[in-house]
C-alpha positions as CSV (number, residue, x, y, z in Angstrom):
1,M,-1.6,8.4,17.6
2,A,-1.7,6.3,14.6
3,W,-4.6,6.0,12.7
4,T,-5.1,2.4,10.7
5,G,-5.4,2.8,6.6
6,L,-9.2,2.1,6.8
7,A,-9.9,5.0,9.1
8,V,-7.8,7.2,7.0
9,D,-10.1,6.4,3.8
10,F,-12.8,7.0,6.4
11,L,-11.7,10.5,7.0
12,E,-10.3,11.3,3.7
13,S,-13.8,10.0,2.0
14,G,-16.0,12.0,4.7
15,A,-13.8,15.3,4.2
16,L,-14.5,14.7,0.3
17,L,-18.4,14.7,1.1
18,L,-18.1,17.7,3.1
19,E,-16.3,19.5,0.5
20,V,-19.1,18.4,-2.2
21,A,-22.0,19.1,0.3
22,A,-20.4,22.9,0.5
23,A,-20.3,22.8,-3.2
24,V,-23.7,22.0,-3.6
25,I,-25.3,24.6,-1.0
26,I,-22.8,27.6,-2.8
27,L,-24.5,26.6,-6.3
28,A,-27.9,26.2,-4.4
29,G,-27.4,29.1,-2.9
30,G,-26.7,31.3,-5.5
31,A,-29.1,29.8,-7.8
32,V,-31.8,31.1,-5.3
33,A,-30.6,34.8,-4.7
34,L,-30.6,34.9,-8.9
35,G,-34.1,33.5,-8.3
36,R,-34.8,36.0,-6.0
37,W,-33.2,38.7,-8.1
38,A,-34.6,38.0,-10.6
39,V,-38.1,38.1,-9.8
40,R,-38.3,40.4,-7.2
41,R,-42.0,40.5,-6.6
42,G,-42.0,42.2,-2.4
43,P,-39.9,44.5,-0.6
44,F,-37.8,41.5,1.1
45,D,-37.1,40.6,-2.6
46,G,-34.4,43.3,-3.7
47,P,-30.6,43.0,-4.4
48,S,-29.6,43.1,-0.8
49,H,-31.7,40.5,0.1
50,A,-31.0,38.7,-2.6
51,R,-26.9,39.5,-1.5
52,H,-27.7,39.0,2.1
53,N,-29.3,34.8,1.2
54,F,-25.8,33.8,-1.1
55,A,-24.2,35.3,1.7
56,R,-25.7,33.0,4.3
57,S,-25.6,30.3,2.0
58,L,-21.6,30.7,1.5
59,L,-20.9,31.0,5.5
60,L,-22.9,27.7,5.7
61,A,-20.6,26.4,2.7
62,L,-17.9,27.5,4.8
63,D,-18.6,25.6,7.7
64,F,-18.6,22.6,5.8
65,T,-15.2,23.1,5.0
66,I,-14.0,24.1,8.1
67,G,-15.9,20.2,8.8
68,S,-13.7,18.8,6.1
69,D,-10.7,20.5,6.7
70,V,-10.5,19.1,10.4
71,L,-11.5,15.7,9.3
72,S,-8.6,15.9,6.9
73,L,-6.2,17.2,9.4
74,A,-7.2,14.6,11.7
75,A,-6.5,11.7,8.6
76,A,-2.9,13.4,8.8
77,P,-2.0,16.0,10.9
78,D,0.4,18.2,10.4
79,L,1.6,22.0,11.0
80,D,0.6,23.5,7.6
81,R,-3.1,21.9,7.4
82,V,-3.7,23.2,11.2
83,L,-2.7,26.8,9.9
84,A,-5.2,26.0,7.2
85,V,-7.8,25.3,9.5
86,G,-7.1,28.5,11.8
87,A,-7.0,30.6,9.0
88,V,-10.2,29.2,7.1
89,A,-12.0,29.7,10.7
90,L,-10.7,33.3,10.9
91,V,-12.4,33.8,7.5
92,R,-15.3,32.8,8.6
93,I,-15.7,34.4,11.9
94,A,-14.7,37.9,9.7
95,L,-17.4,37.1,7.4
96,T,-19.9,36.1,9.9
97,L,-18.7,39.9,11.6
98,I,-19.5,41.7,8.2
99,L,-22.6,39.6,7.9
100,E,-24.0,40.7,10.8
101,Y,-22.9,44.0,10.2
102,E,-25.2,44.5,6.6
103,E,-28.0,43.2,8.7
104,S,-28.1,45.8,11.0
105,R,-27.5,48.4,8.5
106,I,-30.3,47.1,6.5
107,E,-32.6,46.8,9.2
108,R,-32.1,50.2,10.2
109,R,-32.1,51.3,6.6
110,G,-35.4,49.5,6.2
111,D,-34.8,47.8,3.4
């Protein structure tokens, strides 16, 4: 199926918008994590919780980048882009599993 120039431009603009959203999420998540780490008022504001919150922000941002890659792939499909989207999805799955492991470890430790 061939896309018209306008549709390709629309998909590429959407991909750029998702990339910008991912960057904003990472920056905001980092700022919040630094703030929580610096203040550390209660038992849930320690370094491990700040790191956990930042990791959640990274995962959300990664979802946005996957969406961006999918839109880019729809605009100009080729094997390299398919492999890149697959690799990013695998990284997302690995990070999710690692984060789930860290959460269970923190809960067991009572941190």
